[in-house]
N, C-alpha and C positions, 0 to 999 in steps of 0.2 A: 743255376745250380741243377744238375743234373740227378732227380732222385737217383738212387741208390738199387743196383740191380736186386731183384725179388720186393722192390714194393709194388702194392697192389693199386690198382688205379680202376677208381670206380667198382668195384669189388666183381672185376669182371678182368681187366689186361695187367699179365707178370711180366712189370719193366725187367729188361736184359739188361744186356751192353748198347752204349751211346754209340751212335749210328755218323751224328754230325750235327754242327750248330750254324746258327745265320743269323746275324743281330742278336736279339734275347729268346728268339726260339732255338728247342732244345732238339734231336732225332732221333730216339732207340729202339728199337728192334722188343718188342714185348710178343707172348704167348695169349691168344684170346681163347681166355678158359672154357668160355659156354661152348663157341664151336671147333676149339682142338686144334689152331692155326695159326704162323707166326703173321705178324703185323708189323708195321712199321709206326711208331709211334710219336706225334707232331706235339710237344709240349709249350705251349706260351706261358709264364710266371704272370701272374697277375699283379699282384700287391706292388710290384714296382713298375708297371705298365702305364702309358704313357694312354691320355685317349687315344693320340693317333696308331697308335700300339694294339690297343685294342680295336681300333676300327679296321686293321688291315685284318688281321684274324678273321673278324667279321665277314670279313669279305673276301678273302680265301676261303670259307665253309663256306659261304653263297657259290662264290664261283665251282668251284669242284665237285657241291652238288647239282649243277645242271647242267658236266659235263661228263659224255660217255660217249669214249672213244679204244679202241686197243693201245695206240701209245702216248695216253695219258693216264697221266698217273689214278687210281681209281680211288674215289672216298668212301670208305666202311662205316662209320661213324665220328660222333663229336661230341663234347661234354666240358662238364668242368667236373674240378675236383678240391677237397680240401688234403691235402698229405701229412705224413705223421708228425713231421715237423712244424702244422700245423700254417704254410705258404698254400696259397689261392692257384690252384693252376687250371688252366683251358687247355682242351686237348682236341688233335685230329687224328682220328685212325682212318691208315690208309691203307691199299698194298705193299706190303715187301716186295720190293724187285732186289734178289738175290743177288746183286754184281756193282764193279767197281763205276765210276759216272766217266761222261769220256775226258773229260777231262784227267781221267788217274790214265785211261788207255793213251790221250797220245803222250805222254810225257813220253810212254817207249817207240813214239815216232809217229808218223800220217800213217795213213788207211788205204790208199791206193783209190784209184777212181770209180771203179766197179765197189767197194764198200761202200766211200763217200756217199754216190751216188744214192743206196740205197737205205743208208741213215737219214741223207736229207731226205728222201723219200718219204719215210716214215712221221719223222719232224714235220713235214710242210702240208700230210694230211694230217695229223694232226691238231697244228694250228689252223685249217683252213674247219674243222670242225669247231674249233673257238673262236673263232672268226663268223661265221656262222652262225651262233649262239651270244654273238653280240660279245665277244670278249676280247681283249688284249693282252696277252701274255707279259709282254714288256723288259724282261727279263732273260730273253732265248740266249744262252752263253752253255760250255761246253761241262760244266761243273752241273746246271740243270735237267743235263741229260741220263738218265741211270741205263747202264747197260744192263741186261738182261743175260749175254752170256759174252764172252769178252774174244773169244775163239769162232772168228768166221768159218760158218758152215760149208756152204757152197750151195744153197737150196736154190731150186728152180725158182719156185713161182711164192715162197714165203721170204721174210727177212733174213739175209745172213747174219747181220747182227742186231737183234731186236734191240732195240731204242723206249726207252718212255720219256716225253719231258712232266718234267715236275717242278715244284715252287710256282704257286701261284698268288705270292705272295703280296704283290706288289700288280698283278692284274688288276682292270676294272673295267666297268662296262663301256664300249666305244663308243656311248651319247660323252662319257663326263672324261675322255680321254685328254687330260691335259698333263705332261711332264714335269709343270713345277716341284711336285711333289717327291716324284719318280726315282727310287733307290737305285736303281738298274748301276748294274757292271758298271764302270766308264769304256772297259776295251771292248765291251758288245754294244752301247748304244748308235744309236744311229745319229746322226747330224741335230735334224729335230728334236732328240733329248736330249743334245747338249745344246740348244740353243732355246730349250723351256717351251718351244711351242706345240700346240693343239696335235696328237698326235690320231697317225688312222693306222690299219690293218699293215700297212706300207713297211710300218716301223720292227713288223715282227719278220717283214722280208728280209731287211738290211740285218739287222742281226743273224739273222740265218744264213745267211749270205758271207759274212764276216767266219762265222762256225764252220760254214762247211771250206772256204779257202783256210782258214787252220788244220782242217780233217784232210787238206791235201798236199798242201806245204810243213807240217807239224810248227807254223809259227805261226803268235797273233797278229792280225794285222799293226794292230794298234797297242803297244807293250807302253810302260811307262807308267809315271804316276797319275791319279785323274785328272789332274788340269793339264797335263802333257798332251796323254792319250783322247781328253776331250779335242781339244788343239788342234791336234794332227789332224781327225779325218773334217775339220772346217777346211784346211789348206790344202789335202791332196787326197787324193783318191785313193784307195787299197792296194797294196801290189797284188795283181791279177796275176797266177800263175797262165803263162801260155805253151806247158810240154804238154797239154792235158788234149790241146787240139780245141779247135773253134768254137767249139759247142760251150765247153766247160767256159770260157773266156767269154762268150758271152752270156752269159747263164749270171754266172758270177760281178761283171761289167753291169749287169741292166740290174741284178738284184741291190748291188752296193751302190746306185746313180746318187746324185746330190739330193736331188731333188725326189722327191716321195711320190710324185703324181706319173714317173719317169719307171719307175718299179713296174717289176711282172706282177700282175695277180700270185697271190697265193696255191689257187687251186693251177695255174698256166707252170708255178713252178717245178710243184708235184708229178705235174703229165713232164716236161723238162727232164725231173732224175730219172723217171719210170725207164723213157729215152736210153737215157745213159749209163742208167745200170749193165744193160743189154748191149752197147754200142761196142767193137771192135775196140782194142786198145793204140791208140793215137803214136804212129810214129814215122 
């Protein structure tokens, strides 16, 4: 249960309205009373938590503490407290990104190739930073991408649509990257995740490829229930749009190759997307 607005956490954070939830965790907007700034607080109930859930909380804290990139949500503080009702919680304090998720934005329709390339480049660079630190995200999807400004601004060098990749709750160090305990969303899982095989950085490349395909078309590549969605990617490649030109088609087909070894590295993906952002429209 989410604490009521007005609750004070650790004598420092004044909790406000709920922003969302996932699994056992709840995210609320809050005010840092010491630094007088808005923040996002992710709360984990401890009294009813399983050992695996506690492990995931600790893992997310460790992962975020080791990362620093403009397109990754920043960790500001961690701790635990006992609430007024006597329940115990652990918490992560993160930067507040004042905007919708990419999933919310896509409900209004596709983004178009230039903005999609811009969003994809930011996410690819963020993932390259995480991979360089030895961390796999394992759950890249529109709901985990926070949009700082939902209106494209037409900037020449800066992002048209600034985004931040969030929710490292199931991220793991790459040396322990097995998928049998993965809670990744089925619609964006890689084939190796669906099969329970060991994972590499290529699994995030695949998921990002599905996200970019959805940004261009406005439709999920593998809709349906988790079983049907997981099976579908093993039986057929995603429907990659051809109307945006050969470069887009080649990139998306490469990112969503069935075999992880055949996918391009995330740094190459970032470079391709930078070029596609400024490429003339196909036609």
